C-alpha beads as a LAMMPS data file, in Angstrom:
LAMMPS data file: protein, C-alpha beads

242 atoms
241 bonds

1 atom types
1 bond types

-500.0 500.0 xlo xhi
-500.0 500.0 ylo yhi
-500.0 500.0 zlo zhi

Masses

1 110.0

Atoms # bond

1 1 1 -0.094 -0.110 -0.089
2 1 1 2.816 1.822 0.590
3 1 1 3.485 2.710 -2.917
4 1 1 0.069 3.576 -3.768
5 1 1 0.291 6.526 -1.382
6 1 1 2.379 8.297 -3.900
7 1 1 -0.900 9.388 -5.501
8 1 1 -1.079 11.619 -3.102
9 1 1 1.266 13.641 -4.288
10 1 1 -0.116 14.277 -7.591
11 1 1 -3.403 15.803 -5.994
12 1 1 -3.303 18.837 -4.831
13 1 1 -1.700 20.382 -2.172
14 1 1 -4.927 22.283 -0.598
15 1 1 -7.820 22.879 -2.008
16 1 1 -10.359 25.999 -2.678
17 1 1 -13.376 24.974 -0.530
18 1 1 -13.611 22.859 2.169
19 1 1 -16.228 20.353 0.591
20 1 1 -13.564 19.188 -2.189
21 1 1 -10.666 18.514 0.783
22 1 1 -13.193 16.754 2.841
23 1 1 -14.513 14.197 -0.123
24 1 1 -10.851 13.766 -1.078
25 1 1 -9.960 13.015 2.674
26 1 1 -13.129 10.810 2.903
27 1 1 -11.953 9.088 -0.730
28 1 1 -8.296 8.152 1.007
29 1 1 -9.874 6.817 4.422
30 1 1 -12.136 4.479 2.680
31 1 1 -9.347 3.235 0.423
32 1 1 -7.039 2.840 3.652
33 1 1 -9.750 1.513 5.749
34 1 1 -10.647 -1.288 3.163
35 1 1 -7.186 -2.197 2.401
36 1 1 -6.521 -2.682 5.318
37 1 1 -9.372 -4.823 6.514
38 1 1 -8.643 -6.705 3.233
39 1 1 -12.070 -5.735 1.528
40 1 1 -9.375 -4.692 -1.456
41 1 1 -12.443 -4.824 -4.239
42 1 1 -13.685 -1.966 -2.167
43 1 1 -10.510 -0.359 -1.930
44 1 1 -9.969 -0.374 -5.496
45 1 1 -13.061 1.383 -5.876
46 1 1 -11.832 4.366 -3.813
47 1 1 -8.489 4.205 -5.410
48 1 1 -10.390 4.213 -8.801
49 1 1 -12.215 7.614 -7.988
50 1 1 -9.134 8.722 -6.551
51 1 1 -7.704 8.486 -10.029
52 1 1 -10.498 10.024 -11.734
53 1 1 -10.170 13.375 -9.271
54 1 1 -6.873 13.768 -10.470
55 1 1 -8.208 13.678 -13.945
56 1 1 -10.450 16.200 -13.395
57 1 1 -7.738 18.291 -11.820
58 1 1 -6.124 18.128 -14.806
59 1 1 -8.599 18.945 -17.518
60 1 1 -9.595 21.698 -15.236
61 1 1 -5.695 22.879 -15.556
62 1 1 -6.019 22.459 -19.115
63 1 1 -9.549 24.473 -19.372
64 1 1 -7.632 27.124 -17.335
65 1 1 -4.812 27.810 -19.810
66 1 1 -6.085 26.846 -23.111
67 1 1 -9.671 27.996 -22.960
68 1 1 -9.727 28.264 -26.752
69 1 1 -8.396 24.946 -27.096
70 1 1 -10.553 23.310 -24.557
71 1 1 -13.848 25.244 -26.381
72 1 1 -12.859 23.797 -29.877
73 1 1 -12.870 20.266 -28.001
74 1 1 -16.236 20.774 -26.665
75 1 1 -17.729 20.335 -30.706
76 1 1 -20.414 17.615 -30.455
77 1 1 -21.317 18.578 -27.231
78 1 1 -25.136 20.532 -26.754
79 1 1 -25.161 24.194 -25.951
80 1 1 -26.215 23.475 -22.601
81 1 1 -23.492 21.111 -21.777
82 1 1 -21.136 23.177 -23.447
83 1 1 -21.983 26.183 -21.465
84 1 1 -22.117 24.388 -17.860
85 1 1 -18.639 22.508 -18.581
86 1 1 -17.051 26.132 -19.557
87 1 1 -18.679 27.816 -16.893
88 1 1 -17.872 24.787 -14.004
89 1 1 -16.795 26.580 -10.911
90 1 1 -15.072 23.212 -9.774
91 1 1 -13.282 20.049 -11.563
92 1 1 -16.289 17.639 -9.765
93 1 1 -18.430 19.212 -11.819
94 1 1 -17.235 17.984 -15.293
95 1 1 -18.913 14.479 -14.149
96 1 1 -21.978 16.259 -14.651
97 1 1 -21.529 16.610 -18.408
98 1 1 -19.242 14.047 -19.333
99 1 1 -18.591 10.073 -19.583
100 1 1 -15.574 8.994 -16.990
101 1 1 -13.940 7.236 -19.950
102 1 1 -14.379 10.342 -22.509
103 1 1 -13.226 13.413 -19.990
104 1 1 -9.328 11.495 -20.624
105 1 1 -9.677 12.787 -24.559
106 1 1 -9.402 16.312 -23.288
107 1 1 -5.603 14.929 -22.901
108 1 1 -5.092 14.782 -26.626
109 1 1 -4.935 18.658 -26.258
110 1 1 -2.005 18.405 -24.343
111 1 1 -0.313 15.777 -27.017
112 1 1 -1.815 12.336 -25.886
113 1 1 -2.222 9.669 -28.460
114 1 1 -5.504 7.434 -28.811
115 1 1 -2.889 4.494 -27.559
116 1 1 -1.983 6.606 -24.603
117 1 1 -5.931 7.587 -24.090
118 1 1 -6.660 3.746 -24.020
119 1 1 -4.184 2.806 -21.462
120 1 1 -5.632 5.758 -19.301
121 1 1 -9.900 4.993 -19.795
122 1 1 -9.083 0.603 -19.351
123 1 1 -9.318 1.405 -15.609
124 1 1 -12.620 2.610 -16.090
125 1 1 -13.754 -0.537 -18.220
126 1 1 -12.533 -2.492 -15.274
127 1 1 -14.170 -0.514 -12.620
128 1 1 -17.278 -0.801 -14.519
129 1 1 -16.916 -4.945 -14.261
130 1 1 -16.363 -4.752 -10.202
131 1 1 -19.254 -1.811 -9.702
132 1 1 -21.860 -4.170 -10.641
133 1 1 -23.512 -7.814 -8.950
134 1 1 -21.255 -10.233 -10.946
135 1 1 -21.066 -13.212 -8.206
136 1 1 -17.386 -13.124 -7.804
137 1 1 -14.750 -10.954 -6.748
138 1 1 -12.292 -9.160 -8.783
139 1 1 -9.492 -8.217 -6.855
140 1 1 -9.517 -10.805 -4.000
141 1 1 -5.625 -10.015 -2.479
142 1 1 -3.435 -7.443 -1.964
143 1 1 -1.239 -8.548 -4.639
144 1 1 -3.653 -7.951 -7.605
145 1 1 -4.696 -4.658 -5.842
146 1 1 -1.481 -3.322 -5.974
147 1 1 -0.718 -4.488 -9.431
148 1 1 -3.495 -2.248 -10.330
149 1 1 -2.510 0.704 -8.700
150 1 1 0.603 0.720 -10.038
151 1 1 -0.367 0.698 -13.424
152 1 1 -2.629 3.636 -12.507
153 1 1 0.118 5.179 -10.657
154 1 1 2.329 4.502 -14.171
155 1 1 -0.429 6.209 -16.296
156 1 1 -0.767 9.116 -13.829
157 1 1 2.940 9.927 -14.104
158 1 1 2.508 9.703 -17.872
159 1 1 -0.370 12.343 -18.035
160 1 1 1.997 14.493 -15.784
161 1 1 4.586 14.400 -17.816
162 1 1 2.299 15.502 -21.045
163 1 1 0.998 18.485 -18.423
164 1 1 4.286 20.151 -17.859
165 1 1 4.057 22.864 -20.913
166 1 1 0.541 23.578 -19.027
167 1 1 1.868 23.330 -15.708
168 1 1 4.805 26.114 -16.734
169 1 1 2.349 28.219 -18.454
170 1 1 0.305 28.788 -15.428
171 1 1 2.964 29.370 -12.979
172 1 1 4.767 32.033 -15.650
173 1 1 1.308 33.652 -16.138
174 1 1 0.795 33.872 -12.128
175 1 1 4.265 35.171 -11.770
176 1 1 3.938 37.891 -14.401
177 1 1 0.615 38.943 -13.251
178 1 1 1.142 38.794 -9.670
179 1 1 4.234 40.637 -9.593
180 1 1 2.013 43.974 -9.901
181 1 1 1.604 44.606 -5.640
182 1 1 -1.361 46.870 -6.506
183 1 1 -3.081 44.696 -8.935
184 1 1 -2.758 41.612 -7.475
185 1 1 -5.405 39.918 -5.099
186 1 1 -3.529 39.974 -2.390
187 1 1 -0.789 42.023 -1.074
188 1 1 1.054 39.275 1.272
189 1 1 2.459 36.633 -1.244
190 1 1 2.061 33.898 0.876
191 1 1 -1.811 34.369 0.763
192 1 1 -1.319 35.074 -2.962
193 1 1 0.336 32.030 -3.973
194 1 1 -2.129 30.313 -2.103
195 1 1 -4.896 31.192 -3.319
196 1 1 -4.041 32.592 -6.665
197 1 1 -2.072 29.637 -7.859
198 1 1 -2.380 26.876 -5.476
199 1 1 -6.246 26.895 -5.401
200 1 1 -6.719 28.316 -8.169
201 1 1 -5.374 25.988 -10.440
202 1 1 -5.209 23.224 -8.128
203 1 1 -1.325 22.297 -8.105
204 1 1 0.030 19.423 -6.706
205 1 1 2.913 18.848 -5.137
206 1 1 4.598 17.211 -8.371
207 1 1 3.113 20.621 -9.980
208 1 1 5.578 22.575 -7.705
209 1 1 8.327 20.641 -7.422
210 1 1 8.527 20.883 -11.550
211 1 1 7.902 24.716 -11.084
212 1 1 10.807 24.881 -8.705
213 1 1 13.081 23.187 -10.466
214 1 1 12.681 25.017 -14.012
215 1 1 13.629 28.383 -11.618
216 1 1 12.769 31.685 -12.373
217 1 1 16.171 32.849 -13.985
218 1 1 14.048 33.072 -17.451
219 1 1 12.124 36.482 -15.240
220 1 1 15.300 38.055 -14.487
221 1 1 14.431 40.948 -17.233
222 1 1 11.439 41.586 -15.800
223 1 1 10.786 45.362 -14.295
224 1 1 9.418 43.484 -11.682
225 1 1 11.962 40.880 -11.047
226 1 1 12.153 41.355 -7.224
227 1 1 8.425 40.962 -6.923
228 1 1 8.388 37.684 -8.875
229 1 1 11.223 36.607 -6.662
230 1 1 9.312 37.043 -3.613
231 1 1 6.438 35.211 -4.913
232 1 1 8.914 32.348 -5.800
233 1 1 10.596 32.134 -2.470
234 1 1 6.711 32.227 -1.366
235 1 1 6.118 28.588 -3.207
236 1 1 9.293 27.124 -1.932
237 1 1 7.771 27.743 1.659
238 1 1 4.851 26.272 1.089
239 1 1 6.197 23.378 -0.565
240 1 1 8.596 22.977 2.978
241 1 1 5.998 23.244 4.864
242 1 1 3.254 20.661 3.044

Bonds

1 1 1 2
2 1 2 3
3 1 3 4
4 1 4 5
5 1 5 6
6 1 6 7
7 1 7 8
8 1 8 9
9 1 9 10
10 1 10 11
11 1 11 12
12 1 12 13
13 1 13 14
14 1 14 15
15 1 15 16
16 1 16 17
17 1 17 18
18 1 18 19
19 1 19 20
20 1 20 21
21 1 21 22
22 1 22 23
23 1 23 24
24 1 24 25
25 1 25 26
26 1 26 27
27 1 27 28
28 1 28 29
29 1 29 30
30 1 30 31
31 1 31 32
32 1 32 33
33 1 33 34
34 1 34 35
35 1 35 36
36 1 36 37
37 1 37 38
38 1 38 39
39 1 39 40
40 1 40 41
41 1 41 42
42 1 42 43
43 1 43 44
44 1 44 45
45 1 45 46
46 1 46 47
47 1 47 48
48 1 48 49
49 1 49 50
50 1 50 51
51 1 51 52
52 1 52 53
53 1 53 54
54 1 54 55
55 1 55 56
56 1 56 57
57 1 57 58
58 1 58 59
59 1 59 60
60 1 60 61
61 1 61 62
62 1 62 63
63 1 63 64
64 1 64 65
65 1 65 66
66 1 66 67
67 1 67 68
68 1 68 69
69 1 69 70
70 1 70 71
71 1 71 72
72 1 72 73
73 1 73 74
74 1 74 75
75 1 75 76
76 1 76 77
77 1 77 78
78 1 78 79
79 1 79 80
80 1 80 81
81 1 81 82
82 1 82 83
83 1 83 84
84 1 84 85
85 1 85 86
86 1 86 87
87 1 87 88
88 1 88 89
89 1 89 90
90 1 90 91
91 1 91 92
92 1 92 93
93 1 93 94
94 1 94 95
95 1 95 96
96 1 96 97
97 1 97 98
98 1 98 99
99 1 99 100
100 1 100 101
101 1 101 102
102 1 102 103
103 1 103 104
104 1 104 105
105 1 105 106
106 1 106 107
107 1 107 108
108 1 108 109
109 1 109 110
110 1 110 111
111 1 111 112
112 1 112 113
113 1 113 114
114 1 114 115
115 1 115 116
116 1 116 117
117 1 117 118
118 1 118 119
119 1 119 120
120 1 120 121
121 1 121 122
122 1 122 123
123 1 123 124
124 1 124 125
125 1 125 126
126 1 126 127
127 1 127 128
128 1 128 129
129 1 129 130
130 1 130 131
131 1 131 132
132 1 132 133
133 1 133 134
134 1 134 135
135 1 135 136
136 1 136 137
137 1 137 138
138 1 138 139
139 1 139 140
140 1 140 141
141 1 141 142
142 1 142 143
143 1 143 144
144 1 144 145
145 1 145 146
146 1 146 147
147 1 147 148
148 1 148 149
149 1 149 150
150 1 150 151
151 1 151 152
152 1 152 153
153 1 153 154
154 1 154 155
155 1 155 156
156 1 156 157
157 1 157 158
158 1 158 159
159 1 159 160
160 1 160 161
161 1 161 162
162 1 162 163
163 1 163 164
164 1 164 165
165 1 165 166
166 1 166 167
167 1 167 168
168 1 168 169
169 1 169 170
170 1 170 171
171 1 171 172
172 1 172 173
173 1 173 174
174 1 174 175
175 1 175 176
176 1 176 177
177 1 177 178
178 1 178 179
179 1 179 180
180 1 180 181
181 1 181 182
182 1 182 183
183 1 183 184
184 1 184 185
185 1 185 186
186 1 186 187
187 1 187 188
188 1 188 189
189 1 189 190
190 1 190 191
191 1 191 192
192 1 192 193
193 1 193 194
194 1 194 195
195 1 195 196
196 1 196 197
197 1 197 198
198 1 198 199
199 1 199 200
200 1 200 201
201 1 201 202
202 1 202 203
203 1 203 204
204 1 204 205
205 1 205 206
206 1 206 207
207 1 207 208
208 1 208 209
209 1 209 210
210 1 210 211
211 1 211 212
212 1 212 213
213 1 213 214
214 1 214 215
215 1 215 216
216 1 216 217
217 1 217 218
218 1 218 219
219 1 219 220
220 1 220 221
221 1 221 222
222 1 222 223
223 1 223 224
224 1 224 225
225 1 225 226
226 1 226 227
227 1 227 228
228 1 228 229
229 1 229 230
230 1 230 231
231 1 231 232
232 1 232 233
233 1 233 234
234 1 234 235
235 1 235 236
236 1 236 237
237 1 237 238
238 1 238 239
239 1 239 240
240 1 240 241
241 1 241 242
C-alpha cells in the first residue's frame, strides 16, 4: 500500500473549498480502511475515484490555460452541456456532463494519442465490471490490487509528463500577473500564492516541484523581478511546509 500513497503527490496540495478537501480525505480514508481490513474490492473503488479526481484536476488546468483549445474540443456537445463545462466552478462538475471514459479525451490537447487514451481509460472499463453484481470478486488479495494501483500510478505519471507545458504556463502567467502588487488579489505573497496559484489551478506537489526545478532565471529581465523572486520564495515555503 505504501507505493499507492504516492498518488497523493499528484493531487492538489490544498483545496479552494472545504467540501473538496473533505471529499478527497473521505476517499483516502475509505481506501485505507478497506485495504487494511482486506476488503480489496472496495478499496479499489475508492482508489479509482482518487484516480478520476486526478483526471478532473488535470482537465481543469487545461481549461484554465488553453481555454480556446478547450472550447474547440467541445464540438459535438449540445449548447447546454458546453455552457456548463465552460462555466463549471469546480473540477468535479465536469463529470456531470462528461462520461468517465470521455474525460481523458481532452488530454489530446496536450499531445496524448489514442493509444495513451486507451491506457488511461482501461481502468474505467475494469471498474465498471466490479461496480455491478457479478457473483465474483475481482480483487481478492492485495497482490492483484497492488499491481492495479501500480499500473494506475504509471499512467498518472505519464499524464503529468504531458501536462508540464500547461503547468509551466500557469506558473509563468501567475508570476507576471501577480508581480504587480497594486493589481494582484493579495498584498501578502503567501496568500497570493495559496489562493491565486495553488487553489486557482489546483496545483499538486508534483506541479510545484516541476516549477521550482525550472527556476525563475528566465524572468530576470522583468522590471518587477524582485516581486517575482518574492512570490517564488513563497512557493518554496509552501512546498517545504506541505
